[in-house]
N, CA, C and O atoms as a GROMACS GRO file, in nm:
protein
  632
    1MET      N    1   0.716   4.742  13.437
    1MET     CA    2   0.829   4.773  13.519
    1MET      C    3   0.905   4.893  13.465
    1MET      O    4   0.953   4.976  13.542
    2LEU      N    5   0.914   4.903  13.335
    2LEU     CA    6   0.984   5.013  13.272
    2LEU      C    7   0.915   5.144  13.302
    2LEU      O    8   0.980   5.247  13.324
    3ARG      N    9   0.789   5.140  13.303
    3ARG     CA   10   0.716   5.264  13.333
    3ARG      C   11   0.742   5.311  13.475
    3ARG      O   12   0.759   5.430  13.500
    4ARG      N   13   0.745   5.217  13.567
    4ARG     CA   14   0.768   5.254  13.706
    4ARG      C   15   0.911   5.308  13.722
    4ARG      O   16   0.930   5.408  13.792
    5SER      N   17   1.008   5.246  13.662
    5SER     CA   18   1.146   5.294  13.673
    5SER      C   19   1.162   5.430  13.605
    5SER      O   20   1.238   5.515  13.651
    6GLY      N   21   1.089   5.451  13.496
    6GLY     CA   22   1.091   5.581  13.428
    6GLY      C   23   1.035   5.691  13.517
    6GLY      O   24   1.088   5.802  13.520
    7ARG      N   25   0.928   5.658  13.591
    7ARG     CA   26   0.869   5.756  13.683
    7ARG      C   27   0.965   5.788  13.798
    7ARG      O   28   0.974   5.903  13.841
    8ILE      N   29   1.034   5.689  13.847
    8ILE     CA   30   1.129   5.710  13.957
    8ILE      C   31   1.245   5.797  13.910
    8ILE      O   32   1.289   5.888  13.980
    9ILE      N   33   1.295   5.769  13.790
    9ILE     CA   34   1.404   5.850  13.734
    9ILE      C   35   1.357   5.994  13.714
    9ILE      O   36   1.429   6.088  13.744
   10LEU      N   37   1.235   6.009  13.662
   10LEU     CA   38   1.180   6.144  13.644
   10LEU      C   39   1.168   6.216  13.778
   10LEU      O   40   1.201   6.334  13.787
   11LEU      N   41   1.121   6.147  13.881
   11LEU     CA   42   1.110   6.206  14.015
   11LEU      C   43   1.247   6.248  14.067
   11LEU      O   44   1.262   6.357  14.124
   12LEU      N   45   1.348   6.162  14.049
   12LEU     CA   46   1.482   6.196  14.095
   12LEU      C   47   1.540   6.316  14.020
   12LEU      O   48   1.608   6.400  14.079
   13VAL      N   49   1.512   6.324  13.891
   13VAL     CA   50   1.557   6.440  13.812
   13VAL      C   51   1.489   6.566  13.861
   13VAL      O   52   1.553   6.671  13.875
   14ILE      N   53   1.359   6.558  13.888
   14ILE     CA   54   1.285   6.675  13.938
   14ILE      C   55   1.340   6.717  14.074
   14ILE      O   56   1.356   6.837  14.100
   15ILE      N   57   1.369   6.623  14.161
   15ILE     CA   58   1.424   6.655  14.293
   15ILE      C   59   1.562   6.721  14.278
   15ILE      O   60   1.592   6.818  14.347
   16ALA      N   61   1.644   6.668  14.188
   16ALA     CA   62   1.777   6.726  14.166
   16ALA      C   63   1.768   6.868  14.112
   16ALA      O   64   1.840   6.956  14.156
   17VAL      N   65   1.680   6.890  14.015
   17VAL     CA   66   1.662   7.024  13.958
   17VAL      C   67   1.610   7.120  14.065
   17VAL      O   68   1.656   7.234  14.074
   18THR      N   69   1.516   7.075  14.145
   18THR     CA   70   1.463   7.159  14.253
   18THR      C   71   1.574   7.196  14.353
   18THR      O   72   1.583   7.310  14.398
   19ALA      N   73   1.658   7.098  14.386
   19ALA     CA   74   1.768   7.124  14.479
   19ALA      C   75   1.864   7.227  14.422
   19ALA      O   76   1.911   7.315  14.494
   20VAL      N   77   1.895   7.217  14.294
   20VAL     CA   78   1.985   7.314  14.230
   20VAL      C   79   1.922   7.452  14.229
   20VAL      O   80   1.991   7.551  14.256
   21VAL      N   81   1.794   7.461  14.198
   21VAL     CA   82   1.725   7.590  14.196
   21VAL      C   83   1.723   7.653  14.335
   21VAL      O   84   1.748   7.772  14.350
   22VAL      N   85   1.694   7.574  14.437
   22VAL     CA   86   1.693   7.624  14.575
   22VAL      C   87   1.833   7.671  14.615
   22VAL      O   88   1.848   7.777  14.676
   23TRP      N   89   1.936   7.591  14.581
   23TRP     CA   90   2.073   7.630  14.614
   23TRP      C   91   2.109   7.761  14.546
   23TRP      O   92   2.168   7.850  14.608
   24ARG      N   93   2.074   7.774  14.418
   24ARG     CA   94   2.107   7.896  14.344
   24ARG      C   95   2.033   8.017  14.400
   24ARG      O   96   2.091   8.125  14.412
   25ALA      N   97   1.906   8.001  14.434
   25ALA     CA   98   1.829   8.111  14.492
   25ALA      C   99   1.888   8.154  14.626
   25ALA      O  100   1.895   8.273  14.656
   26THR      N  101   1.930   8.058  14.706
   26THR     CA  102   1.991   8.089  14.836
   26THR      C  103   2.123   8.163  14.816
   26THR      O  104   2.151   8.260  14.887
   27THR      N  105   2.202   8.118  14.723
   27THR     CA  106   2.330   8.183  14.694
   27THR      C  107   2.308   8.327  14.646
   27THR      O  108   2.378   8.418  14.690
   28ASN      N  109   2.212   8.346  14.559
   28ASN     CA  110   2.180   8.482  14.511
   28ASN      C  111   2.132   8.570  14.625
   28ASN      O  112   2.170   8.687  14.632
   29GLU      N  113   2.049   8.516  14.712
   29GLU     CA  114   1.997   8.596  14.824
   29GLU      C  115   2.109   8.634  14.920
   29GLU      O  116   2.110   8.745  14.972
   30ILE      N  117   2.203   8.546  14.943
   30ILE     CA  118   2.318   8.577  15.029
   30ILE      C  119   2.402   8.687  14.966
   30ILE      O  120   2.446   8.779  15.035
   31ALA      N  121   2.423   8.679  14.835
   31ALA     CA  122   2.500   8.783  14.766
   31ALA      C  123   2.428   8.917  14.773
   31ALA      O  124   2.491   9.021  14.794
   32ARG      N  125   2.296   8.916  14.754
   32ARG     CA  126   2.218   9.041  14.765
   32ARG      C  127   2.224   9.097  14.906
   32ARG      O  128   2.233   9.219  14.924
   33ALA      N  129   2.220   9.011  15.005
   33ALA     CA  130   2.227   9.057  15.145
   33ALA      C  131   2.363   9.122  15.172
   33ALA      O  132   2.370   9.223  15.242
   34ARG      N  133   2.469   9.064  15.119
   34ARG     CA  134   2.602   9.124  15.136
   34ARG      C  135   2.609   9.260  15.068
   34ARG      O  136   2.666   9.355  15.123
   35THR      N  137   2.552   9.270  14.950
   35THR     CA  138   2.552   9.398  14.878
   35THR      C  139   2.472   9.503  14.956
   35THR      O  140   2.516   9.617  14.968
   36ARG      N  141   2.356   9.463  15.007
   36ARG     CA  142   2.275   9.556  15.088
   36ARG      C  143   2.350   9.599  15.212
   36ARG      O  144   2.347   9.717  15.249
   37ALA      N  145   2.419   9.505  15.278
   37ALA     CA  146   2.495   9.538  15.400
   37ALA      C  147   2.609   9.634  15.368
   37ALA      O  148   2.634   9.729  15.443
   38ALA      N  149   2.678   9.611  15.256
   38ALA     CA  150   2.788   9.701  15.217
   38ALA      C  151   2.734   9.840  15.185
   38ALA      O  152   2.793   9.940  15.224
   39ALA      N  153   2.622   9.844  15.115
   39ALA     CA  154   2.561   9.974  15.082
   39ALA      C  155   2.517  10.046  15.209
   39ALA      O  156   2.531  10.168  15.220
   40GLN      N  157   2.464   9.971  15.304
   40GLN     CA  158   2.421  10.033  15.430
   40GLN      C  159   2.542  10.086  15.507
   40GLN      O  160   2.536  10.193  15.567
   41GLN      N  161   2.652  10.011  15.507
   41GLN     CA  162   2.773  10.057  15.575
   41GLN      C  163   2.826  10.185  15.510
   41GLN      O  164   2.868  10.278  15.580
   42VAL      N  165   2.823  10.190  15.378
   42VAL     CA  166   2.866  10.310  15.307
   42VAL      C  167   2.775  10.427  15.343
   42VAL      O  168   2.822  10.538  15.368
   43ASP      N  169   2.645  10.402  15.346
   43ASP     CA  170   2.550  10.507  15.379
   43ASP      C  171   2.574  10.561  15.519
   43ASP      O  172   2.573  10.682  15.540
   44VAL      N  173   2.595  10.472  15.615
   44VAL     CA  174   2.619  10.515  15.753
   44VAL      C  175   2.751  10.592  15.763
   44VAL      O  176   2.756  10.697  15.828
   45ALA      N  177   2.856  10.541  15.700
   45ALA     CA  178   2.986  10.609  15.706
   45ALA      C  179   2.979  10.745  15.637
   45ALA      O  180   3.036  10.843  15.686
   46ALA      N  181   2.909  10.753  15.523
   46ALA     CA  182   2.894  10.881  15.453
   46ALA      C  183   2.812  10.978  15.536
   46ALA      O  184   2.844  11.097  15.544
   47ALA      N  185   2.705  10.929  15.598
   47ALA     CA  186   2.623  11.016  15.684
   47ALA      C  187   2.706  11.066  15.802
   47ALA      O  188   2.696  11.183  15.840
   48ASP      N  189   2.787  10.979  15.861
   48ASP     CA  190   2.875  11.021  15.970
   48ASP      C  191   2.974  11.127  15.923
   48ASP      O  192   2.998  11.226  15.992
   49ALA      N  193   3.030  11.107  15.804
   49ALA     CA  194   3.125  11.204  15.750
   49ALA      C  195   3.057  11.339  15.726
   49ALA      O  196   3.115  11.444  15.754
   50ILE      N  197   2.934  11.336  15.676
   50ILE     CA  198   2.860  11.461  15.654
   50ILE      C  199   2.833  11.531  15.786
   50ILE      O  200   2.848  11.652  15.796
   51TYR      N  201   2.795  11.454  15.888
   51TYR     CA  202   2.773  11.512  16.021
   51TYR      C  203   2.903  11.572  16.074
   51TYR      O  204   2.903  11.682  16.129
   52LEU      N  205   3.014  11.499  16.057
   52LEU     CA  206   3.143  11.550  16.104
   52LEU      C  207   3.186  11.675  16.027
   52LEU      O  208   3.250  11.763  16.084
   53LEU      N  209   3.150  11.683  15.899
   53LEU     CA  210   3.181  11.804  15.822
   53LEU      C  211   3.105  11.924  15.878
   53LEU      O  212   3.160  12.034  15.886
   54ALA      N  213   2.981  11.903  15.917
   54ALA     CA  214   2.904  12.012  15.979
   54ALA      C  215   2.966  12.053  16.112
   54ALA      O  216   2.974  12.172  16.144
   55ASP      N  217   3.011  11.955  16.187
   55ASP     CA  218   3.077  11.984  16.315
   55ASP      C  219   3.210  12.055  16.292
   55ASP      O  220   3.247  12.146  16.367
   56LEU      N  221   3.283  12.013  16.188
   56LEU     CA  222   3.408  12.079  16.151
   56LEU      C  223   3.382  12.225  16.115
   56LEU      O  224   3.457  12.314  16.155
   57ARG      N  225   3.278  12.249  16.040
   57ARG     CA  226   3.243  12.386  16.002
   57ARG      C  227   3.221  12.472  16.127
   57ARG      O  228   3.267  12.586  16.133
   58ALA      N  229   3.152  12.417  16.225
   58ALA     CA  230   3.128  12.491  16.350
   58ALA      C  231   3.259  12.518  16.424
   58ALA      O  232   3.278  12.627  16.478
   59SER      N  233   3.347  12.420  16.426
   59SER     CA  234   3.476  12.440  16.492
   59SER      C  235   3.557  12.548  16.420
   59SER      O  236   3.622  12.631  16.484
   60LEU      N  237   3.554  12.546  16.288
   60LEU     CA  238   3.628  12.646  16.213
   60LEU      C  239   3.569  12.786  16.234
   60LEU      O  240   3.643  12.884  16.235
   61HIS      N  241   3.440  12.795  16.250
   61HIS     CA  242   3.378  12.926  16.275
   61HIS      C  243   3.424  12.982  16.409
   61HIS      O  244   3.437  13.104  16.424
   62ALA      N  245   3.448  12.896  16.506
   62ALA     CA  246   3.493  12.942  16.637
   62ALA      C  247   3.641  12.976  16.639
   62ALA      O  248   3.687  13.051  16.724
   63LEU      N  249   3.715  12.921  16.545
   63LEU     CA  250   3.861  12.938  16.542
   63LEU      C  251   3.906  13.084  16.542
   63LEU      O  252   3.990  13.120  16.624
   64PRO      N  253   3.855  13.170  16.453
   64PRO     CA  254   3.905  13.308  16.452
   64PRO      C  255   3.836  13.401  16.552
   64PRO      O  256   3.872  13.518  16.562
   65ALA      N  257   3.738  13.351  16.625
   65ALA     CA  258   3.664  13.437  16.718
   65ALA      C  259   3.753  13.476  16.835
   65ALA      O  260   3.816  13.391  16.897
   66PRO      N  261   3.759  13.606  16.865
   66PRO     CA  262   3.843  13.652  16.976
   66PRO      C  263   3.797  13.591  17.108
   66PRO      O  264   3.677  13.584  17.136
   67GLY      N  265   3.891  13.548  17.189
   67GLY     CA  266   3.861  13.496  17.321
   67GLY      C  267   3.814  13.350  17.321
   67GLY      O  268   3.779  13.298  17.427
   68GLN      N  269   3.813  13.285  17.208
   68GLN     CA  270   3.765  13.147  17.202
   68GLN      C  271   3.875  13.044  17.222
   68GLN      O  272   3.845  12.926  17.241
   69GLY      N  273   3.997  13.083  17.218
   69GLY     CA  274   4.107  12.987  17.233
   69GLY      C  275   4.134  12.916  17.101
   69GLY      O  276   4.091  12.802  17.081
   70SER      N  277   4.205  12.984  17.013
   70SER     CA  278   4.228  12.930  16.879
   70SER      C  279   4.303  12.797  16.883
   70SER      O  280   4.284  12.713  16.794
   71ASP      N  281   4.388  12.776  16.982
   71ASP     CA  282   4.461  12.649  16.991
   71ASP      C  283   4.365  12.532  17.013
   71ASP      O  284   4.378  12.426  16.951
   72PHE      N  285   4.268  12.552  17.101
   72PHE     CA  286   4.169  12.447  17.127
   72PHE      C  287   4.092  12.412  17.000
   72PHE      O  288   4.078  12.296  16.964
   73TRP      N  289   4.044  12.516  16.932
   73TRP     CA  290   3.962  12.492  16.813
   73TRP      C  291   4.044  12.437  16.698
   73TRP      O  292   3.993  12.360  16.617
   74ALA      N  293   4.170  12.476  16.689
   74ALA     CA  294   4.256  12.421  16.584
   74ALA      C  295   4.282  12.272  16.609
   74ALA      O  296   4.280  12.192  16.516
   75GLU      N  297   4.307  12.238  16.734
   75GLU     CA  298   4.328  12.097  16.769
   75GLU      C  299   4.202  12.015  16.746
   75GLU      O  300   4.207  11.903  16.694
   76ARG      N  301   4.090  12.071  16.783
   76ARG     CA  302   3.962  12.002  16.763
   76ARG      C  303   3.935  11.982  16.614
   76ARG      O  304   3.891  11.875  16.572
   77ALA      N  305   3.961  12.083  16.534
   77ALA     CA  306   3.941  12.074  16.389
   77ALA      C  307   4.034  11.968  16.329
   77ALA      O  308   3.992  11.892  16.241
   78ALA      N  309   4.157  11.962  16.375
   78ALA     CA  310   4.252  11.861  16.324
   78ALA      C  311   4.203  11.720  16.356
   78ALA      O  312   4.214  11.630  16.273
   79THR      N  313   4.149  11.701  16.475
   79THR     CA  314   4.094  11.571  16.514
   79THR      C  315   3.973  11.536  16.427
   79THR      O  316   3.959  11.422  16.382
   80GLN      N  317   3.887  11.634  16.404
   80GLN     CA  318   3.770  11.610  16.320
   80GLN      C  319   3.810  11.577  16.177
   80GLN      O  320   3.748  11.491  16.113
   81ILE      N  321   3.911  11.644  16.126
   81ILE     CA  322   3.958  11.616  15.990
   81ILE      C  323   4.006  11.472  15.979
   81ILE      O  324   3.978  11.405  15.880
   82GLU      N  325   4.079  11.425  16.079
   82GLU     CA  326   4.126  11.286  16.077
   82GLU      C  327   4.010  11.187  16.088
   82GLU      O  328   4.012  11.081  16.025
   83ASP      N  329   3.907  11.222  16.167
   83ASP     CA  330   3.788  11.136  16.176
   83ASP      C  331   3.716  11.130  16.041
   83ASP      O  332   3.671  11.024  15.998
   84ILE      N  333   3.706  11.243  15.975
   84ILE     CA  334   3.643  11.248  15.843
   84ILE      C  335   3.724  11.166  15.743
   84ILE      O  336   3.667  11.091  15.663
   85ARG      N  337   3.855  11.180  15.748
   85ARG     CA  338   3.942  11.104  15.658
   85ARG      C  339   3.922  10.953  15.680
   85ARG      O  340   3.917  10.876  15.584
   86ALA      N  341   3.910  10.912  15.806
   86ALA     CA  342   3.888  10.770  15.836
   86ALA      C  343   3.756  10.722  15.776
   86ALA      O  344   3.749  10.612  15.721
   87ARG      N  345   3.650  10.803  15.788
   87ARG     CA  346   3.520  10.763  15.731
   87ARG      C  347   3.529  10.752  15.579
   87ARG      O  348   3.478  10.657  15.520
   88ILE      N  349   3.592  10.850  15.516
   88ILE     CA  350   3.602  10.849  15.370
   88ILE      C  351   3.688  10.732  15.323
   88ILE      O  352   3.658  10.669  15.222
   89THR      N  353   3.794  10.702  15.396
   89THR     CA  354   3.879  10.589  15.361
   89THR      C  355   3.802  10.457  15.373
   89THR      O  356   3.824  10.364  15.296
   90THR      N  357   3.710  10.451  15.469
   90THR     CA  358   3.625  10.333  15.484
   90THR      C  359   3.531  10.318  15.365
   90THR      O  360   3.506  10.207  15.318
   91ILE      N  361   3.480  10.428  15.316
   91ILE     CA  362   3.384  10.428  15.206
   91ILE      C  363   3.452  10.401  15.072
   91ILE      O  364   3.393  10.339  14.984
   92GLU      N  365   3.573  10.448  15.057
   92GLU     CA  366   3.640  10.454  14.926
   92GLU      C  367   3.640  10.323  14.846
   92GLU      O  368   3.606  10.326  14.727
   93PRO      N  369   3.675  10.207  14.904
   93PRO     CA  370   3.678  10.085  14.821
   93PRO      C  371   3.540  10.048  14.765
   93PRO      O  372   3.529  10.009  14.649
   94THR      N  373   3.437  10.061  14.846
   94THR     CA  374   3.302  10.027  14.800
   94THR      C  375   3.254  10.128  14.697
   94THR      O  376   3.190  10.091  14.599
   95ALA      N  377   3.285  10.253  14.719
   95ALA     CA  378   3.246  10.356  14.622
   95ALA      C  379   3.319  10.336  14.490
   95ALA      O  380   3.260  10.354  14.384
   96ALA      N  381   3.446  10.300  14.497
   96ALA     CA  382   3.523  10.276  14.374
   96ALA      C  383   3.464  10.158  14.296
   96ALA      O  384   3.462  10.160  14.173
   97ALA      N  385   3.416  10.058  14.367
   97ALA     CA  386   3.353   9.943  14.300
   97ALA      C  387   3.225   9.985  14.228
   97ALA      O  388   3.185   9.922  14.130
   98ALA      N  389   3.161  10.092  14.278
   98ALA     CA  390   3.040  10.144  14.214
   98ALA      C  391   3.071  10.257  14.116
   98ALA      O  392   2.981  10.328  14.072
   99ASN      N  393   3.200  10.272  14.081
   99ASN     CA  394   3.246  10.375  13.986
   99ASN      C  395   3.221  10.517  14.037
   99ASN      O  396   3.188  10.606  13.958
  100VAL      N  397   3.236  10.537  14.167
  100VAL     CA  398   3.224  10.670  14.227
  100VAL      C  399   3.360  10.704  14.287
  100VAL      O  400   3.413  10.628  14.368
  101SER      N  401   3.415  10.817  14.248
  101SER     CA  402   3.547  10.856  14.296
  101SER      C  403   3.535  10.951  14.415
  101SER      O  404   3.456  11.045  14.415
  102LEU      N  405   3.616  10.924  14.515
  102LEU     CA  406   3.624  11.012  14.632
  102LEU      C  407   3.759  11.085  14.636
  102LEU      O  408   3.794  11.146  14.737
  103ALA      N  409   3.832  11.079  14.527
  103ALA     CA  410   3.964  11.143  14.522
  103ALA      C  411   3.951  11.294  14.541
  103ALA      O  412   4.030  11.354  14.614
  104ASP      N  413   3.852  11.356  14.477
  104ASP     CA  414   3.832  11.501  14.493
  104ASP      C  415   3.798  11.537  14.637
  104ASP      O  416   3.842  11.640  14.688
  105THR      N  417   3.720  11.452  14.701
  105THR     CA  418   3.683  11.477  14.841
  105THR      C  419   3.806  11.469  14.931
  105THR      O  420   3.824  11.552  15.019
  106LEU      N  421   3.891  11.370  14.909
  106LEU     CA  422   4.012  11.359  14.990
  106LEU      C  423   4.108  11.474  14.963
  106LEU      O  424   4.173  11.524  15.055
  107THR      N  425   4.117  11.517  14.838
  107THR     CA  426   4.202  11.632  14.805
  107THR      C  427   4.148  11.759  14.872
  107THR      O  428   4.225  11.838  14.926
  108ALA      N  429   4.016  11.776  14.868
  108ALA     CA  430   3.955  11.892  14.934
  108ALA      C  431   3.978  11.886  15.084
  108ALA      O  432   4.001  11.990  15.147
  109LEU      N  433   3.973  11.767  15.142
  109LEU     CA  434   3.997  11.753  15.285
  109LEU      C  435   4.140  11.790  15.320
  109LEU      O  436   4.165  11.854  15.422
  110ASP      N  437   4.234  11.750  15.236
  110ASP     CA  438   4.375  11.790  15.257
  110ASP      C  439   4.389  11.942  15.251
  110ASP      O  440   4.462  12.001  15.330
  111THR      N  441   4.320  12.003  15.157
  111THR     CA  442   4.325  12.149  15.144
  111THR      C  443   4.264  12.216  15.267
  111THR      O  444   4.317  12.316  15.316
  112VAL      N  445   4.152  12.161  15.316
  112VAL     CA  446   4.090  12.216  15.438
  112VAL      C  447   4.187  12.204  15.555
  112VAL      O  448   4.199  12.296  15.635
  113ALA      N  449   4.256  12.092  15.565
  113ALA     CA  450   4.352  12.074  15.675
  113ALA      C  451   4.462  12.180  15.667
  113ALA      O  452   4.499  12.239  15.769
  114THR      N  453   4.513  12.204  15.547
  114THR     CA  454   4.617  12.305  15.528
  114THR      C  455   4.564  12.443  15.561
  114THR      O  456   4.630  12.520  15.632
  115ARG      N  457   4.447  12.474  15.511
  115ARG     CA  458   4.388  12.606  15.535
  115ARG      C  459   4.353  12.625  15.684
  115ARG      O  460   4.361  12.736  15.736
  116THR      N  461   4.316  12.517  15.751
  116THR     CA  462   4.286  12.525  15.894
  116THR      C  463   4.412  12.559  15.973
  116THR      O  464   4.409  12.642  16.064
  117ARG      N  465   4.523  12.494  15.937
  117ARG     CA  466   4.650  12.526  16.004
  117ARG      C  467   4.689  12.672  15.981
  117ARG      O  468   4.736  12.740  16.072
  118GLN      N  469   4.669  12.720  15.858
  118GLN     CA  470   4.699  12.860  15.828
  118GLN      C  471   4.610  12.954  15.910
  118GLN      O  472   4.658  13.053  15.965
  119ALA      N  473   4.482  12.922  15.917
  119ALA     CA  474   4.389  13.006  15.993
  119ALA      C  475   4.426  13.005  16.142
  119ALA      O  476   4.415  13.107  16.209
  120ALA      N  477   4.468  12.891  16.192
  120ALA     CA  478   4.506  12.882  16.334
  120ALA      C  479   4.628  12.969  16.362
  120ALA      O  480   4.634  13.036  16.465
  121VAL      N  481   4.725  12.967  16.272
  121VAL     CA  482   4.845  13.051  16.290
  121VAL      C  483   4.805  13.198  16.286
  121VAL      O  484   4.850  13.277  16.369
  122LEU      N  485   4.722  13.234  16.190
  122LEU     CA  486   4.679  13.374  16.179
  122LEU      C  487   4.600  13.417  16.301
  122LEU      O  488   4.620  13.527  16.353
  123ALA      N  489   4.509  13.331  16.348
  123ALA     CA  490   4.429  13.365  16.466
  123ALA      C  491   4.518  13.376  16.590
  123ALA      O  492   4.497  13.463  16.674
  124GLY      N  493   4.616  13.288  16.600
  124GLY     CA  494   4.710  13.294  16.713
  124GLY      C  495   4.794  13.420  16.712
  124GLY      O  496   4.834  13.469  16.818
  125ASP      N  497   4.821  13.475  16.592
  125ASP     CA  498   4.897  13.599  16.579
  125ASP      C  499   4.809  13.722  16.594
  125ASP      O  500   4.858  13.835  16.585
  126GLY      N  501   4.681  13.700  16.617
  126GLY     CA  502   4.589  13.813  16.632
  126GLY      C  503   4.534  13.865  16.500
  126GLY      O  504   4.468  13.969  16.498
  127ARG      N  505   4.559  13.798  16.393
  127ARG     CA  506   4.510  13.840  16.261
  127ARG      C  507   4.378  13.769  16.231
  127ARG      O  508   4.367  13.689  16.138
  128THR      N  509   4.279  13.801  16.315
  128THR     CA  510   4.150  13.731  16.306
  128THR      C  511   4.078  13.760  16.174
  128THR      O  512   4.002  13.676  16.125
  129ARG      N  513   4.100  13.876  16.118
  129ARG     CA  514   4.034  13.908  15.992
  129ARG      C  515   4.083  13.816  15.879
  129ARG      O  516   4.002  13.765  15.801
  130ASP      N  517   4.212  13.795  15.872
  130ASP     CA  518   4.268  13.705  15.771
  130ASP      C  519   4.225  13.560  15.796
  130ASP      O  520   4.193  13.486  15.703
  131ALA      N  521   4.224  13.521  15.924
  131ALA     CA  522   4.180  13.385  15.959
  131ALA      C  523   4.033  13.368  15.924
  131ALA      O  524   3.993  13.262  15.874
  132SER      N  525   3.954  13.470  15.949
  132SER     CA  526   3.811  13.463  15.915
  132SER      C  527   3.790  13.450  15.765
  132SER      O  528   3.700  13.379  15.721
  133SER      N  529   3.872  13.518  15.689
  133SER     CA  530   3.863  13.509  15.543
  133SER      C  531   3.885  13.366  15.496
  133SER      O  532   3.814  13.316  15.409
  134ILE      N  533   3.983  13.301  15.555
  134ILE     CA  534   4.009  13.161  15.519
  134ILE      C  535   3.892  13.073  15.559
  134ILE      O  536   3.844  12.992  15.480
  135VAL      N  537   3.845  13.090  15.682
  135VAL     CA  538   3.740  13.003  15.737
  135VAL      C  539   3.608  13.024  15.664
  135VAL      O  540   3.542  12.928  15.626
  136PHE      N  541   3.570  13.150  15.645
  136PHE     CA  542   3.436  13.178  15.593
  136PHE      C  543   3.426  13.181  15.441
  136PHE      O  544   3.317  13.197  15.386
  137SER      N  545   3.539  13.166  15.372
  137SER     CA  546   3.530  13.159  15.226
  137SER      C  547   3.589  13.028  15.175
  137SER      O  548   3.516  12.942  15.126
  138ASP      N  549   3.719  13.012  15.186
  138ASP     CA  550   3.786  12.895  15.130
  138ASP      C  551   3.735  12.765  15.193
  138ASP      O  552   3.689  12.675  15.124
  139ALA      N  553   3.746  12.756  15.324
  139ALA     CA  554   3.710  12.633  15.393
  139ALA      C  555   3.561  12.602  15.378
  139ALA      O  556   3.522  12.487  15.361
  140ARG      N  557   3.478  12.706  15.384
  140ARG     CA  558   3.334  12.685  15.371
  140ARG      C  559   3.299  12.624  15.236
  140ARG      O  560   3.220  12.530  15.228
  141GLU      N  561   3.358  12.678  15.130
  141GLU     CA  562   3.330  12.627  14.996
  141GLU      C  563   3.378  12.482  14.981
  141GLU      O  564   3.308  12.400  14.922
  142LEU      N  565   3.494  12.453  15.035
  142LEU     CA  566   3.546  12.316  15.027
  142LEU      C  567   3.459  12.218  15.104
  142LEU      O  568   3.432  12.107  15.058
  143ILE      N  569   3.415  12.260  15.222
  143ILE     CA  570   3.329  12.173  15.303
  143ILE      C  571   3.196  12.150  15.232
  143ILE      O  572   3.143  12.039  15.235
  144GLU      N  573   3.142  12.253  15.170
  144GLU     CA  574   3.016  12.236  15.095
  144GLU      C  575   3.034  12.140  14.978
  144GLU      O  576   2.946  12.058  14.951
  145SER      N  577   3.146  12.148  14.908
  145SER     CA  578   3.168  12.057  14.795
  145SER      C  579   3.188  11.913  14.844
  145SER      O  580   3.142  11.819  14.780
  146MET      N  581   3.256  11.896  14.956
  146MET     CA  582   3.273  11.761  15.012
  146MET      C  583   3.140  11.703  15.055
  146MET      O  584   3.112  11.585  15.033
  147THR      N  585   3.057  11.786  15.117
  147THR     CA  586   2.925  11.741  15.160
  147THR      C  587   2.841  11.699  15.040
  147THR      O  588   2.774  11.596  15.044
  148ALA      N  589   2.845  11.778  14.934
  148ALA     CA  590   2.770  11.744  14.813
  148ALA      C  591   2.820  11.614  14.751
  148ALA      O  592   2.741  11.531  14.707
  149ASN      N  593   2.952  11.596  14.749
  149ASN     CA  594   3.008  11.473  14.694
  149ASN      C  595   2.967  11.351  14.776
  149ASN      O  596   2.933  11.247  14.720
  150LEU      N  597   2.971  11.364  14.907
  150LEU     CA  598   2.930  11.252  14.992
  150LEU      C  599   2.781  11.224  14.978
  150LEU      O  600   2.739  11.108  14.985
  151ASP      N  601   2.701  11.328  14.959
  151ASP     CA  602   2.558  11.307  14.933
  151ASP      C  603   2.538  11.231  14.803
  151ASP      O  604   2.454  11.142  14.794
  152ASP      N  605   2.617  11.266  14.702
  152ASP     CA  606   2.609  11.194  14.573
  152ASP      C  607   2.646  11.047  14.591
  152ASP      O  608   2.583  10.959  14.531
  153VAL      N  609   2.746  11.020  14.673
  153VAL     CA  610   2.785  10.881  14.700
  153VAL      C  611   2.671  10.808  14.767
  153VAL      O  612   2.640  10.694  14.731
  154ARG      N  613   2.608  10.872  14.864
  154ARG     CA  614   2.494  10.808  14.932
  154ARG      C  615   2.382  10.778  14.834
  154ARG      O  616   2.322  10.671  14.839
  155GLN      N  617   2.353  10.874  14.745
  155GLN     CA  618   2.245  10.852  14.647
  155GLN      C  619   2.282  10.740  14.550
  155GLN      O  620   2.197  10.658  14.515
  156THR      N  621   2.406  10.737  14.507
  156THR     CA  622   2.449  10.636  14.412
  156THR      C  623   2.445  10.496  14.474
  156THR      O  624   2.405  10.400  14.409
  157MET      N  625   2.484  10.486  14.598
  157MET     CA  626   2.493  10.356  14.662
  157MET      C  627   2.358  10.304  14.714
  157MET      O  628   2.345  10.186  14.745
  158SER      N  629   2.260  10.392  14.723
  158SER     CA  630   2.131  10.345  14.777
  158SER      C  631   2.039  10.293  14.670
  158SER      O  632   1.928  10.250  14.700
   0.00000   0.00000   0.00000
């Protein structure tokens, strides 16, 4: 009788250990799925921000062009800058958890916004050469650095 009860106890212990292992594996898989989903969201938001930066660059190029309507392009650029800021703000908490800082990118975006307003005023005053200088040098360099930083975030998070 003792042998039979020993076998039953052993079977119950094995079942309990198996249940704990299955529970732990399921919990780990759920955590990994959440991490993958967060990384995918960061990747999509960063890719969107990079696309919007390219679109912003195109809008800025049109800003100082004679006959293009600098008010329209300035307003469009301001809207794009806010869209980019929203994407970066979405990414920021997850990137910070991965020890990636987006502070420089947000600072550069603020500088682009300021420089865009300056270029719009200059273009509206007919000083297209000065507006072009801002757009094709300062803003271009800042947009390139933001794009590179967002690419780094995508690489780090993937």
